[in-house]
DSSP file (Angstrom, degrees, kcal/mol; ACC not computed):
  #  RESIDUE AA STRUCTURE BP1 BP2  ACC     N-H-->O    O-->H-N    N-H-->O    O-->H-N    TCO  KAPPA ALPHA  PHI   PSI    X-CA   Y-CA   Z-CA
    1    1 A R     >        0   0    0      0, 0.0     4,-1.3     0, 0.0     5,-0.1   0.000 360.0 360.0 360.0 -25.5    0.0   -0.1    0.0
    2    2 A G  H  >  +     0   0    0      2,-0.2     4,-1.9     1,-0.2     5,-0.1   0.847 360.0  53.4 -72.7 -37.1    2.9    2.4    0.8
    3    3 A M  H  > S+     0   0    0      2,-0.2     4,-2.7     1,-0.2     5,-0.3   0.893 104.8  54.9 -58.8 -42.3    4.5    1.8   -2.6
    4    4 A A  H  > S+     0   0    0      1,-0.2     4,-2.1     2,-0.2    -1,-0.2   0.933 108.3  49.6 -61.9 -41.3    1.3    2.6   -4.4
    5    5 A I  H  X S+     0   0    0     -4,-1.3     4,-2.3     1,-0.2    -1,-0.2   0.916 111.7  47.1 -57.1 -44.3    1.2    5.9   -2.6
    6    6 A V  H  X S+     0   0    0     -4,-1.9     4,-2.1     1,-0.2    -2,-0.2   0.817 107.6  55.0 -74.3 -27.8    4.7    6.8   -3.5
    7    7 A W  H  X S+     0   0    0     -4,-2.7     4,-1.9     2,-0.2    -1,-0.2   0.898 109.7  49.3 -65.0 -42.8    4.2    5.8   -7.2
    8    8 A R  H  X S+     0   0    0     -4,-2.1     4,-1.9    -5,-0.3    -2,-0.2   0.923 109.6  51.2 -61.8 -43.5    1.3    8.3   -7.3
    9    9 A L  H  X S+     0   0    0     -4,-2.3     4,-1.2     1,-0.2    -2,-0.2   0.934 109.8  50.2 -56.8 -45.1    3.4   10.9   -5.7
   10   10 A L  H  < S+     0   0    0     -4,-2.1     4,-0.2     1,-0.2    -2,-0.2   0.805 107.6  52.4 -65.0 -31.6    6.1   10.4   -8.2
   11   11 A D  H >< S+     0   0    0     -4,-1.9     3,-1.2     1,-0.2    -1,-0.2   0.856 106.1  56.2 -66.8 -37.4    3.6   10.6  -11.0
   12   12 A A  H >< S+     0   0    0     -4,-1.9     3,-2.2     1,-0.2    -2,-0.2   0.759  88.9  75.1 -64.9 -26.8    2.4   14.0   -9.5
   13   13 A L  T 3< S+     0   0    0     -4,-1.2    -1,-0.2     1,-0.3    48,-0.2   0.722  83.2  67.5 -60.3 -16.8    5.9   15.3   -9.7
   14   14 A G  T <  S+     0   0    0     -3,-1.2    -1,-0.3    -4,-0.2    -2,-0.2   0.603  72.5 112.3 -76.8 -14.0    5.4   15.7  -13.5
   15   15 A T  S <  S-     0   0    0     -3,-2.2     2,-1.6     1,-0.1     6,-0.2  -0.469  75.8-129.5 -64.9 131.0    2.9   18.5  -12.9
   16   16 A P  S    S+     0   0    0      0, 0.0     2,-0.4     0, 0.0    -1,-0.1  -0.282  73.1 103.5 -83.5  57.1    4.5   21.5  -14.1
   17   17 A S    >>  -     0   0    0     -2,-1.6     4,-2.4    -4,-0.1     3,-0.5  -0.963  59.3-150.8-136.5 117.3    3.9   23.6  -11.0
   18   18 A Q  H 3> S+     0   0    0     -2,-0.4     4,-2.4     1,-0.3     5,-0.2   0.831  99.0  54.9 -63.0 -35.3    6.5   24.4   -8.5
   19   19 A L  H 3> S+     0   0    0      2,-0.2     4,-1.5     1,-0.2    -1,-0.3   0.900 110.8  46.3 -65.2 -37.3    4.1   24.6   -5.6
   20   20 A V  H <> S+     0   0    0     -3,-0.5     4,-3.0     2,-0.2     5,-0.2   0.948 112.7  51.0 -63.2 -51.9    2.8   21.1   -6.4
   21   21 A Q  H  X S+     0   0    0     -4,-2.4     4,-2.4     1,-0.2    -2,-0.2   0.900 110.6  47.0 -58.8 -40.7    6.3   19.8   -6.8
   22   22 A Q  H  X S+     0   0    0     -4,-2.4     4,-1.7     2,-0.2    -1,-0.2   0.880 112.5  50.0 -71.7 -32.7    7.4   21.2   -3.4
   23   23 A T  H  X S+     0   0    0     -4,-1.5     4,-2.4    -5,-0.2    -2,-0.2   0.938 110.5  49.8 -69.2 -44.0    4.4   19.8   -1.7
   24   24 A V  H  X S+     0   0    0     -4,-3.0     4,-2.8     1,-0.2    -2,-0.2   0.880 108.4  55.5 -60.5 -40.2    5.0   16.4   -3.2
   25   25 A S  H  X S+     0   0    0     -4,-2.4     4,-1.5    -5,-0.2    -1,-0.2   0.850 106.7  47.4 -57.8 -39.3    8.5   16.6   -2.1
   26   26 A R  H  X S+     0   0    0     -4,-1.7     4,-1.3     2,-0.2    -2,-0.2   0.889 111.7  51.8 -69.7 -43.0    7.5   17.2    1.5
   27   27 A C  H  X S+     0   0    0     -4,-2.4     4,-1.9     1,-0.2    -2,-0.2   0.899 108.8  51.2 -62.5 -39.0    5.0   14.3    1.2
   28   28 A L  H  X S+     0   0    0     -4,-2.8     4,-2.0     1,-0.2    -1,-0.2   0.857 104.1  57.5 -62.7 -33.5    7.7   12.0   -0.1
   29   29 A A  H  < S+     0   0    0     -4,-1.5    -1,-0.2     1,-0.2    -2,-0.2   0.818 110.8  42.0 -64.6 -29.6   10.0   12.9    2.7
   30   30 A Q  H  < S+     0   0    0     -4,-1.3     4,-0.3    -3,-0.2    -1,-0.2   0.791 116.8  49.6 -86.2 -23.7    7.4   11.7    5.2
   31   31 A A  H >X S+     0   0    0     -4,-1.9     3,-1.0     1,-0.2     4,-1.0   0.771  93.4  73.0 -78.7 -28.2    6.5    8.6    3.1
   32   32 A M  G >< S+     0   0    0     -4,-2.0     3,-0.8     1,-0.3     6,-0.2   0.875  84.7  62.5 -65.9 -37.4    9.9    7.2    2.5
   33   33 A P  G >4 S+     0   0    0      0, 0.0     3,-0.8     0, 0.0    -1,-0.3   0.858 102.3  55.9 -56.3 -29.6   10.7    5.9    6.1
   34   34 A A  G <4 S+     0   0    0     -3,-1.0     3,-0.2    -4,-0.3    -2,-0.2   0.826 117.6  32.6 -71.6 -29.9    7.6    3.5    5.6
   35   35 A I  G X< S+     0   0    0     -4,-1.0     3,-2.4    -3,-0.8    -1,-0.2  -0.046  74.9 135.8-118.3  35.0    9.1    2.0    2.4
   36   36 A R  G X   +     0   0    0     -3,-0.8     3,-1.1     1,-0.3     4,-0.3   0.793  68.8  60.1 -53.9 -34.4   12.8    2.2    3.2
   37   37 A D  G 3  S+     0   0    0      1,-0.2    -1,-0.3    -3,-0.2     3,-0.1   0.683 110.9  39.4 -71.9 -14.2   13.4   -1.3    1.9
   38   38 A Q  G X> S+     0   0    0     -3,-2.4     4,-1.2    -6,-0.2     3,-0.6   0.120  82.7 107.8-114.4  16.7   12.3   -0.4   -1.5
   39   39 A A  H <>  +     0   0    0     -3,-1.1     4,-2.5     1,-0.2     5,-0.2   0.800  68.2  67.5 -69.0 -24.2   13.8    3.1   -1.7
   40   40 A D  H 3> S+     0   0    0     -4,-0.3     4,-2.4     1,-0.2    -1,-0.2   0.880  98.9  50.3 -63.3 -36.9   16.5    2.0   -4.2
   41   41 A V  H <> S+     0   0    0     -3,-0.6     4,-1.8     2,-0.2    -1,-0.2   0.902 111.7  47.7 -63.2 -42.5   13.9    1.5   -6.8
   42   42 A V  H  X S+     0   0    0     -4,-1.2     4,-2.6     2,-0.2    -2,-0.2   0.938 112.8  49.6 -67.3 -47.4   12.4    5.0   -6.2
   43   43 A V  H  X S+     0   0    0     -4,-2.5     4,-2.5     1,-0.2     5,-0.2   0.924 110.9  49.5 -56.8 -50.1   15.9    6.5   -6.3
   44   44 A K  H  X S+     0   0    0     -4,-2.4     4,-2.1     1,-0.2    -1,-0.2   0.848 110.5  50.1 -63.3 -36.2   16.8    4.8   -9.5
   45   45 A R  H  X S+     0   0    0     -4,-1.8     4,-2.7     2,-0.2     5,-0.2   0.951 112.1  46.9 -63.7 -46.8   13.6    5.9  -11.2
   46   46 A L  H  X S+     0   0    0     -4,-2.6     4,-2.7     1,-0.2    -2,-0.2   0.927 114.3  46.0 -61.4 -44.6   14.1    9.5  -10.2
   47   47 A L  H  X S+     0   0    0     -4,-2.5     4,-1.4     2,-0.2    -1,-0.2   0.900 113.5  49.8 -62.4 -42.4   17.8    9.6  -11.3
   48   48 A Q  H  X S+     0   0    0     -4,-2.1     4,-2.1    -5,-0.2     3,-0.3   0.935 113.5  45.5 -67.5 -44.2   17.0    7.9  -14.5
   49   49 A H  H  X S+     0   0    0     -4,-2.7     4,-2.7     1,-0.2    -2,-0.2   0.896 105.9  60.3 -54.0 -49.3   14.1   10.3  -15.3
   50   50 A L  H  < S+     0   0    0     -4,-2.7    -1,-0.2    -5,-0.2    52,-0.2   0.847 110.9  42.3 -51.9 -39.7   16.2   13.2  -14.3
   51   51 A K  H  < S+     0   0    0     -4,-1.4    -2,-0.2    -3,-0.3    -1,-0.2   0.892 123.2  31.1 -77.0 -42.8   18.7   12.3  -17.1
   52   52 A V  H  < S+     0   0    0     -4,-2.1     2,-0.2    -5,-0.1    -2,-0.2   0.666  86.4 105.5-102.3 -16.2   16.4   11.4  -19.9
   53   53 A V     <  -     0   0    0     -4,-2.7    49,-0.1    -5,-0.2     6,-0.0  -0.447  46.6-164.9 -66.7 133.8   13.3   13.6  -19.6
   54   54 A R        +     0   0    0     -2,-0.2     2,-0.4     4,-0.0    -1,-0.2   0.694  59.8  94.6 -91.0 -23.3   13.2   16.4  -22.1
   55   55 A D     >  -     0   0    0      1,-0.1     4,-2.3     2,-0.0     5,-0.2  -0.595  68.1-143.7 -82.5 128.8   10.5   18.5  -20.4
   56   56 A Y  H  > S+     0   0    0     -2,-0.4     4,-2.3     1,-0.2    -1,-0.1   0.895  98.1  51.0 -47.5 -52.3   11.6   21.2  -18.1
   57   57 A G  H  > S+     0   0    0      1,-0.2     4,-2.9     2,-0.2    -1,-0.2   0.899 112.6  46.6 -55.9 -45.8    8.7   20.8  -15.5
   58   58 A E  H  > S+     0   0    0      2,-0.2     4,-2.7     1,-0.2    -1,-0.2   0.923 111.2  51.3 -61.6 -44.0    9.3   17.0  -15.2
   59   59 A R  H  X S+     0   0    0     -4,-2.3     4,-1.7     2,-0.2    -2,-0.2   0.919 112.4  46.8 -54.6 -48.1   13.1   17.5  -14.9
   60   60 A R  H  X S+     0   0    0     -4,-2.3     4,-1.9     1,-0.2     3,-0.4   0.951 111.4  52.2 -56.6 -58.7   12.4   20.1  -12.1
   61   61 A G  H  X S+     0   0    0     -4,-2.9     4,-2.5     1,-0.3    -2,-0.2   0.838 104.9  54.8 -53.9 -40.1    9.9   17.7  -10.5
   62   62 A C  H  X S+     0   0    0     -4,-2.7     4,-2.5     2,-0.2    -1,-0.3   0.896 107.5  51.9 -57.4 -42.8   12.5   14.8  -10.5
   63   63 A A  H  X S+     0   0    0     -4,-1.7     4,-1.8    -3,-0.4    -2,-0.2   0.901 109.6  47.0 -64.5 -42.5   14.9   17.1   -8.6
   64   64 A Y  H  X S+     0   0    0     -4,-1.9     4,-2.7     2,-0.2    -2,-0.2   0.893 111.7  53.4 -61.6 -42.5   12.3   17.9   -6.0
   65   65 A G  H  X S+     0   0    0     -4,-2.5     4,-2.8    -5,-0.3    -2,-0.2   0.946 107.6  48.6 -53.1 -53.3   11.6   14.2   -5.8
   66   66 A I  H  X S+     0   0    0     -4,-2.5     4,-2.1     1,-0.2    -1,-0.2   0.851 112.0  50.9 -60.1 -40.6   15.2   13.4   -5.2
   67   67 A A  H  X S+     0   0    0     -4,-1.8     4,-2.7     2,-0.2    -1,-0.2   0.920 110.4  48.4 -64.2 -45.6   15.3   16.1   -2.5
   68   68 A G  H  X S+     0   0    0     -4,-2.7     4,-2.5     2,-0.2    -2,-0.2   0.908 111.9  49.2 -64.8 -43.9   12.3   14.8   -0.7
   69   69 A V  H  X S+     0   0    0     -4,-2.8     4,-2.3    -5,-0.2     5,-0.3   0.963 110.8  49.7 -58.0 -50.0   13.6   11.1   -0.8
   70   70 A V  H  X S+     0   0    0     -4,-2.1     4,-2.4     1,-0.3     7,-0.2   0.926 112.1  48.9 -62.2 -47.1   16.9   12.2    0.6
   71   71 A K  H  < S+     0   0    0     -4,-2.7    -1,-0.3     1,-0.2    -2,-0.2   0.927 113.9  45.7 -58.2 -42.5   15.2   14.2    3.4
   72   72 A G  H  < S+     0   0    0     -4,-2.5    -2,-0.2    -5,-0.2    -1,-0.2   0.870 119.6  38.5 -64.8 -37.3   13.0   11.3    4.2
   73   73 A L  H  < S-     0   0    0     -4,-2.3    -2,-0.2     1,-0.2    -1,-0.2   0.655 117.7-107.8 -92.7 -21.6   15.8    8.6    4.2
   74   74 A G    ><  -     0   0    0     -4,-2.4     3,-2.1    -5,-0.3     4,-0.3  -0.157  34.4 -73.9 103.5 155.8   18.4   10.8    5.9
   75   75 A I  T >  S+     0   0    0      1,-0.3     3,-1.5     2,-0.2     4,-0.4   0.776 123.6  71.4 -63.6 -23.3   21.6   12.6    4.5
   76   76 A S  T >> S+     0   0    0      1,-0.3     4,-2.9     2,-0.2     3,-0.6   0.738  81.9  72.4 -63.2 -20.3   23.3    9.2    4.5
   77   77 A S  H <> S+     0   0    0     -3,-2.1     4,-1.9    -7,-0.2     6,-0.5   0.749  81.4  70.9 -67.0 -22.5   21.2    8.2    1.5
   78   78 A L  H <4>S+     0   0    0     -3,-1.5     6,-1.2    -4,-0.3     5,-1.2   0.913 113.8  26.4 -58.6 -44.3   23.2   10.5   -0.6
   79   79 A K  H X45S+     0   0    0     -3,-0.6     3,-1.1    -4,-0.4    -2,-0.2   0.825 117.3  60.1 -84.0 -36.5   26.1    8.1   -0.3
   80   80 A Q  H 3<5S+     0   0    0     -4,-2.9    -3,-0.2     1,-0.3    -2,-0.2   0.911 116.6  33.4 -59.3 -43.6   24.1    4.9    0.3
   81   81 A Y  T 3<5S-     0   0    0     -4,-1.9    -1,-0.3    -5,-0.2    -2,-0.2   0.232 107.9-121.0 -95.6   8.0   22.3    5.3   -3.1
   82   82 A D  T <>5 +     0   0    0     -3,-1.1     4,-2.2     1,-0.1     5,-0.2   0.742  63.0 145.2  60.7  26.1   25.2    6.8   -4.9
   83   83 A I  H  >< +     0   0    0     -5,-1.2     4,-2.1    -6,-0.5    -4,-0.1   0.858  64.9  49.4 -70.7 -37.9   23.2    9.9   -5.7
   84   84 A M  H  > S+     0   0    0     -6,-1.2     4,-2.5     2,-0.2    -1,-0.2   0.910 112.4  48.3 -67.7 -43.1   26.0   12.5   -5.5
   85   85 A S  H  > S+     0   0    0     -7,-0.3     4,-1.6     2,-0.2    -2,-0.2   0.849 112.6  48.4 -66.3 -36.4   28.2   10.5   -7.8
   86   86 A T  H  X S+     0   0    0     -4,-2.2     4,-1.5     2,-0.2    -2,-0.2   0.895 111.7  50.4 -70.9 -36.2   25.4   10.0  -10.3
   87   87 A L  H  X S+     0   0    0     -4,-2.1     4,-1.9     1,-0.2    -2,-0.2   0.914 110.9  47.3 -71.0 -37.6   24.6   13.6  -10.2
   88   88 A T  H  X S+     0   0    0     -4,-2.5     4,-1.9     1,-0.2    -1,-0.2   0.860 108.1  56.0 -71.7 -24.9   28.1   14.7  -10.8
   89   89 A S  H  X S+     0   0    0     -4,-1.6     4,-0.6     2,-0.2    -1,-0.2   0.814 106.1  51.8 -65.7 -30.8   28.5   12.3  -13.6
   90   90 A Y  H  < S+     0   0    0     -4,-1.5     3,-0.2     2,-0.2    -2,-0.2   0.850 107.4  52.4 -68.6 -36.3   25.4   14.0  -15.2
   91   91 A V  H  < S+     0   0    0     -4,-1.9    -2,-0.2     1,-0.2    -1,-0.2   0.889 109.5  48.6 -66.8 -38.3   27.2   17.3  -14.8
   92   92 A D  H  < S+     0   0    0     -4,-1.9     2,-1.2    -5,-0.2    -1,-0.2   0.645  84.5 105.3 -75.5 -10.7   30.3   16.0  -16.6
   93   93 A D    ><  -     0   0    0     -4,-0.6     3,-0.8    -3,-0.2     7,-0.3  -0.578  47.7-178.1 -75.3  92.9   28.1   14.5  -19.5
   94   94 A K  T 3  S+     0   0    0     -2,-1.2    -1,-0.2     1,-0.2    -4,-0.0   0.689  72.9  61.4 -59.2 -29.6   28.8   17.0  -22.2
   95   95 A K  T 3  S+     0   0    0      1,-0.2    -1,-0.2    -3,-0.1     3,-0.1   0.676  99.9  52.7 -83.8 -18.7   26.6   15.3  -24.7
   96   96 A H    X>  +     0   0    0     -3,-0.8     4,-1.6    -6,-0.2     3,-0.7  -0.820  53.8 178.9-125.7  97.8   23.4   15.7  -22.8
   97   97 A P  H 3> S+     0   0    0      0, 0.0     4,-2.7     0, 0.0     5,-0.2   0.821  84.4  62.1 -61.7 -33.3   22.4   19.3  -21.7
   98   98 A H  H 3> S+     0   0    0      1,-0.2     4,-1.9     2,-0.2     5,-0.1   0.842 104.2  46.5 -70.6 -31.6   19.2   18.0  -20.2
   99   99 A A  H <> S+     0   0    0     -3,-0.7     4,-2.3     2,-0.2    -1,-0.2   0.892 112.3  50.4 -71.8 -38.3   21.1   15.8  -17.7
  100  100 A R  H  X S+     0   0    0     -4,-1.6     4,-2.5    -7,-0.3    -2,-0.2   0.953 113.5  45.1 -64.3 -46.8   23.4   18.5  -16.8
  101  101 A Q  H  X S+     0   0    0     -4,-2.7     4,-2.0     1,-0.2    -1,-0.2   0.897 112.5  52.2 -62.7 -38.3   20.5   20.9  -16.2
  102  102 A G  H  X S+     0   0    0     -4,-1.9     4,-2.8   -52,-0.2    -1,-0.2   0.908 109.1  49.6 -65.7 -40.5   18.6   18.2  -14.2
  103  103 A A  H  X S+     0   0    0     -4,-2.3     4,-2.2     1,-0.2    -2,-0.2   0.890 109.6  51.6 -68.4 -38.0   21.7   17.6  -12.0
  104  104 A L  H  X S+     0   0    0     -4,-2.5     4,-1.8     2,-0.2    -1,-0.2   0.843 109.5  50.3 -65.3 -33.2   22.0   21.3  -11.3
  105  105 A F  H  X S+     0   0    0     -4,-2.0     4,-3.7    -5,-0.2     5,-0.3   0.928 108.4  53.3 -62.8 -41.4   18.3   21.4  -10.4
  106  106 A A  H  X S+     0   0    0     -4,-2.8     4,-3.2     1,-0.2     5,-0.2   0.931 108.2  49.4 -57.6 -47.6   18.9   18.5   -8.0
  107  107 A F  H  X S+     0   0    0     -4,-2.2     4,-2.1     2,-0.2    -1,-0.2   0.901 112.7  47.7 -60.0 -42.6   21.7   20.3   -6.3
  108  108 A E  H  X S+     0   0    0     -4,-1.8     4,-2.1     2,-0.2    -2,-0.2   0.950 114.4  44.6 -63.4 -48.7   19.6   23.4   -5.9
  109  109 A C  H  X S+     0   0    0     -4,-3.7     4,-3.0     1,-0.2     5,-0.3   0.902 112.5  52.8 -62.8 -38.0   16.6   21.4   -4.5
  110  110 A L  H  X>S+     0   0    0     -4,-3.2     4,-2.8    -5,-0.3     5,-0.7   0.916 110.3  47.5 -62.1 -38.9   18.9   19.4   -2.3
  111  111 A S  H  X5S+     0   0    0     -4,-2.1     4,-1.2    -5,-0.2    -1,-0.2   0.905 115.9  44.3 -66.6 -40.3   20.4   22.6   -0.8
  112  112 A H  H  <5S+     0   0    0     -4,-2.1    -2,-0.2     2,-0.2    -1,-0.2   0.925 120.6  41.5 -65.6 -46.9   16.9   24.2   -0.3
  113  113 A T  H  <5S+     0   0    0     -4,-3.0    -2,-0.2    -5,-0.2    -3,-0.2   0.963 127.0  27.5 -69.5 -54.3   15.4   21.0    1.2
  114  114 A I  H ><5S-     0   0    0     -4,-2.8     3,-0.7    -5,-0.3     2,-0.3   0.843  89.7-171.1 -87.3 -32.3   18.3   19.7    3.4
  115  115 A G  G ><< +     0   0    0     -4,-1.2     3,-2.0    -5,-0.7     4,-0.3  -0.577  63.9   0.2  77.4-129.7   19.9   23.1    4.2
  116  116 A R  G >  S+     0   0    0     -2,-0.3     3,-0.6     1,-0.3    -1,-0.2   0.596 118.5  74.8 -77.0  -3.2   23.1   23.3    6.0
  117  117 A L  G <  S+     0   0    0     -3,-0.7    -1,-0.3     1,-0.2     4,-0.2   0.687  92.6  59.3 -71.9 -20.6   23.4   19.5    6.2
  118  118 A F  G X> S+     0   0    0     -3,-2.0     4,-1.9    -7,-0.2     3,-1.4   0.667  78.6  95.7 -82.2 -10.7   24.3   19.7    2.4
  119  119 A E  H <> S+     0   0    0     -3,-0.6     4,-2.0    -4,-0.3     3,-0.3   0.862  77.4  54.1 -47.8 -52.7   27.3   21.9    3.0
  120  120 A P  H 3> S+     0   0    0      0, 0.0     4,-0.8     0, 0.0    -1,-0.3   0.829 114.5  41.8 -52.8 -30.9   29.9   19.2    3.0
  121  121 A Y  H <> S+     0   0    0     -3,-1.4     4,-1.5    -4,-0.2    -2,-0.2   0.747 109.0  60.2 -86.9 -26.2   28.7   18.0   -0.3
  122  122 A A  H  X S+     0   0    0     -4,-1.9     4,-0.8    -3,-0.3    -1,-0.2   0.866 100.5  55.0 -64.8 -36.1   28.3   21.5   -1.7
  123  123 A I  H >< S+     0   0    0     -4,-2.0     3,-0.6     1,-0.2    -1,-0.2   0.926 108.3  49.9 -70.0 -39.6   32.1   22.2   -1.1
  124  124 A H  H 3< S+     0   0    0     -4,-0.8     4,-0.2     1,-0.2    -1,-0.2   0.807 111.3  46.7 -65.4 -30.9   32.9   19.1   -3.2
  125  125 A I  H >X S+     0   0    0     -4,-1.5     4,-2.0     1,-0.2     3,-0.8   0.550  84.3  97.1 -91.2  -5.1   30.6   20.1   -6.2
  126  126 A L  H <X S+     0   0    0     -4,-0.8     4,-2.5    -3,-0.6    -1,-0.2   0.862  80.5  51.2 -50.5 -47.9   31.9   23.7   -6.3
  127  127 A P  H 3> S+     0   0    0      0, 0.0     4,-1.8     0, 0.0    -1,-0.2   0.846 110.6  52.2 -60.3 -34.9   34.5   23.0   -9.1
  128  128 A K  H <> S+     0   0    0     -3,-0.8     4,-1.9    -4,-0.2    -2,-0.2   0.887 109.3  48.7 -69.1 -43.7   31.6   21.5  -11.2
  129  129 A L  H  X S+     0   0    0     -4,-2.0     4,-1.3     2,-0.2    -1,-0.2   0.914 109.3  50.7 -66.6 -41.8   29.5   24.5  -10.6
  130  130 A L  H  X S+     0   0    0     -4,-2.5     4,-0.5     1,-0.2     3,-0.4   0.915 110.3  51.5 -63.5 -39.2   32.3   26.9  -11.7
  131  131 A A  H >< S+     0   0    0     -4,-1.8     3,-1.0     1,-0.2    -1,-0.2   0.868 107.3  53.5 -68.5 -33.7   32.8   24.9  -14.8
  132  132 A C  H >< S+     0   0    0     -4,-1.9     3,-1.5     1,-0.2    -1,-0.2   0.691  92.6  71.1 -70.5 -20.3   29.1   25.1  -15.6
  133  133 A F  H 3< S+     0   0    0     -4,-1.3    -1,-0.2    -3,-0.4    -2,-0.2   0.775 100.8  47.8 -61.9 -27.0   29.1   28.8  -15.3
  134  134 A G  T << S+     0   0    0     -3,-1.0    -1,-0.2    -4,-0.5    -2,-0.2   0.226  83.1 133.1-100.5  17.6   31.0   28.7  -18.6
  135  135 A D    <   -     0   0    0     -3,-1.5     6,-0.1     1,-0.1    -3,-0.1  -0.267  60.3-130.9 -68.1 155.9   28.7   26.3  -20.5
  136  136 A K  S    S+     0   0    0      4,-0.0     2,-0.5     5,-0.0    -1,-0.1   0.666  85.2  85.9 -80.3 -17.8   27.7   27.2  -24.0
  137  137 A T     >  -     0   0    0      1,-0.1     4,-1.8     2,-0.0     3,-0.2  -0.754  69.0-149.2 -92.0 131.6   24.0   26.6  -23.2
  138  138 A E  H  > S+     0   0    0     -2,-0.5     4,-2.1     1,-0.2    -1,-0.1   0.833  95.9  55.1 -56.9 -40.3   22.1   29.4  -21.8
  139  139 A D  H  > S+     0   0    0      1,-0.2     4,-2.0     2,-0.2    -1,-0.2   0.785 107.2  51.6 -73.7 -29.9   19.7   27.2  -19.8
  140  140 A I  H  > S+     0   0    0      2,-0.2     4,-2.5    -3,-0.2    -1,-0.2   0.895 108.7  49.9 -69.6 -42.4   22.7   25.5  -18.1
  141  141 A R  H  X S+     0   0    0     -4,-1.8     4,-2.4     2,-0.2    -2,-0.2   0.880 111.7  48.7 -62.0 -39.0   24.2   28.7  -17.1
  142  142 A E  H  X S+     0   0    0     -4,-2.1     4,-1.8     2,-0.2    -2,-0.2   0.949 112.0  48.4 -63.2 -47.9   20.9   29.9  -15.6
  143  143 A A  H  X S+     0   0    0     -4,-2.0     4,-2.5     1,-0.2     5,-0.2   0.859 109.8  54.7 -63.3 -36.1   20.4   26.6  -13.7
  144  144 A T  H  X S+     0   0    0     -4,-2.5     4,-3.2     1,-0.2     5,-0.2   0.954 106.8  50.1 -59.6 -48.1   24.0   27.0  -12.4
  145  145 A G  H  X S+     0   0    0     -4,-2.4     4,-2.2     1,-0.2    -1,-0.2   0.850 111.1  46.7 -60.9 -32.6   23.3   30.3  -11.1
  146  146 A D  H  X S+     0   0    0     -4,-1.8     4,-2.4     2,-0.2    -1,-0.2   0.902 113.1  50.4 -76.6 -38.7   20.2   29.3   -9.2
  147  147 A A  H  X S+     0   0    0     -4,-2.5     4,-2.5     2,-0.2     5,-0.2   0.934 112.6  47.0 -57.9 -47.8   22.0   26.3   -7.9
  148  148 A A  H  X S+     0   0    0     -4,-3.2     4,-3.2    -5,-0.2     5,-0.3   0.916 110.7  51.2 -58.3 -47.3   24.9   28.5   -6.7
  149  149 A R  H  X S+     0   0    0     -4,-2.2     4,-2.1    -5,-0.2    -2,-0.2   0.967 113.6  45.9 -54.9 -54.1   22.5   31.0   -5.1
  150  150 A A  H  X S+     0   0    0     -4,-2.4     4,-0.6     1,-0.2    -2,-0.2   0.886 116.6  43.8 -60.0 -41.9   20.8   28.2   -3.2
  151  151 A I  H >X S+     0   0    0     -4,-2.5     3,-1.0     1,-0.2     4,-0.5   0.932 115.7  46.6 -71.9 -46.4   24.0   26.5   -2.1
  152  152 A M  H 3< S+     0   0    0     -4,-3.2     3,-0.4     1,-0.3    -1,-0.2   0.758 105.2  61.2 -67.8 -24.4   25.8   29.8   -1.1
  153  153 A G  H 3< S+     0   0    0     -4,-2.1    -1,-0.3    -5,-0.3    -2,-0.2   0.702 106.9  46.9 -71.0 -21.3   22.7   31.0    0.7
  154  154 A Q  H << S+     0   0    0     -3,-1.0    -1,-0.2    -4,-0.6    -2,-0.2   0.479  83.6 118.8-101.2  -5.7   23.0   28.0    3.1
  155  155 A L     <  -     0   0    0     -4,-0.5   -39,-0.1    -3,-0.4     2,-0.1  -0.382  54.5-139.2 -69.0 140.4   26.6   28.1    3.9
  156  156 A S     >  -     0   0    0    -40,-0.1     4,-1.9    -2,-0.1     5,-0.1  -0.247  35.2 -95.1 -77.8 174.1   27.8   28.6    7.4
  157  157 A G  H  > S+     0   0    0      1,-0.2     4,-1.8     2,-0.2     5,-0.1   0.899 127.7  49.2 -56.2 -43.8   30.7   30.8    8.4
  158  158 A H  H  > S+     0   0    0      1,-0.2     4,-1.9     2,-0.2    -1,-0.2   0.835 108.7  52.8 -65.8 -32.1   33.0   27.8    8.3
  159  159 A G  H  > S+     0   0    0      2,-0.2     4,-1.3     1,-0.2    -1,-0.2   0.878 106.5  52.7 -74.0 -31.7   31.7   26.7    4.9
  160  160 A V  H  X S+     0   0    0     -4,-1.9     4,-2.7     2,-0.2     3,-0.3   0.910 107.3  53.6 -61.2 -44.8   32.4   30.2    3.5
  161  161 A K  H  < S+     0   0    0     -4,-1.8    -2,-0.2     1,-0.2    -1,-0.2   0.909 112.5  43.5 -62.4 -39.0   36.0   29.9    4.9
  162  162 A L  H  < S+     0   0    0     -4,-1.9     4,-0.3     1,-0.2    -1,-0.2   0.700 117.3  45.3 -79.4 -15.4   36.4   26.6    3.0
  163  163 A V  H >X S+     0   0    0     -4,-1.3     4,-1.8    -3,-0.3     3,-0.5   0.787  98.1  70.4 -88.8 -36.0   34.8   27.8   -0.2
  164  164 A L  H 3X S+     0   0    0     -4,-2.7     4,-1.7     1,-0.2     3,-0.2   0.886  94.8  52.0 -57.4 -45.2   36.5   31.2   -0.5
  165  165 A P  H 3> S+     0   0    0      0, 0.0     4,-0.5     0, 0.0    -1,-0.2   0.851 109.6  50.9 -62.9 -30.5   40.0   29.8   -1.4
  166  166 A A  H <4 S+     0   0    0     -3,-0.5     3,-0.3    -4,-0.3    -2,-0.2   0.842 111.8  47.5 -71.5 -31.7   38.6   27.7   -4.2
  167  167 A L  H  < S+     0   0    0     -4,-1.8    -1,-0.2     1,-0.2    -3,-0.1   0.723 108.8  54.4 -83.5 -17.2   36.7   30.7   -5.6
  168  168 A L  H  <        0   0    0     -4,-1.7    -1,-0.2    -5,-0.2    -2,-0.2   0.536 360.0 360.0 -85.7  -7.5   39.7   32.9   -5.4
  169  169 A K     <        0   0    0     -4,-0.5    -1,-0.2    -3,-0.3    -2,-0.1   0.496 360.0 360.0 -73.9 360.0   41.9   30.6   -7.4
C-alpha cells in the first residue's frame, strides 16, 4: 500500500507547478521511512528520469523528488544510493544538456530541502558549478546560477572559509 502511494506521488511530480512539486517533495519525505526497503527502486527511477526527460517541468519535478527522498531517508542516503556521484556524472556529461540541467536542479533542490546539512557535499561540487558557469548553453548557465545561489545561501561561516580559497583561485 505504501509503494502505491509513493508511485502516485512520483507521477504527481510531473505536474509543471513548483508549488505542487514542493508539496509532493514534502509528502515523499514523510512517506519514505515506511518504504525504506524499496527506496532504491524509487531513487533509480528519479535519477533515470532526471537524465532522460526532455520536459523542463518534469526534470524540475524529479529534482524535487530526489530532495524529498533524501530528506525522508536521511543525509546518509546520498552516499548509500550513490546519488551524488550519479549527479556529478550527469554534470560531466557534455553530450546531454538535459542531464546537466537536471543535476543542477537537483543540487539546488537538495540545498533548499536539506539546508546546512548539504554543506559538505556543496564544497565538493563547487568546481563543477564553476565549470558550468562557462557552459555554452544558456539554460545550463541559468540553472548553475540558481544552484549556486541556493548553495551559497545555506553556507555557514565555516563553509564560507572553506569555499573562499577555491573561488579565489
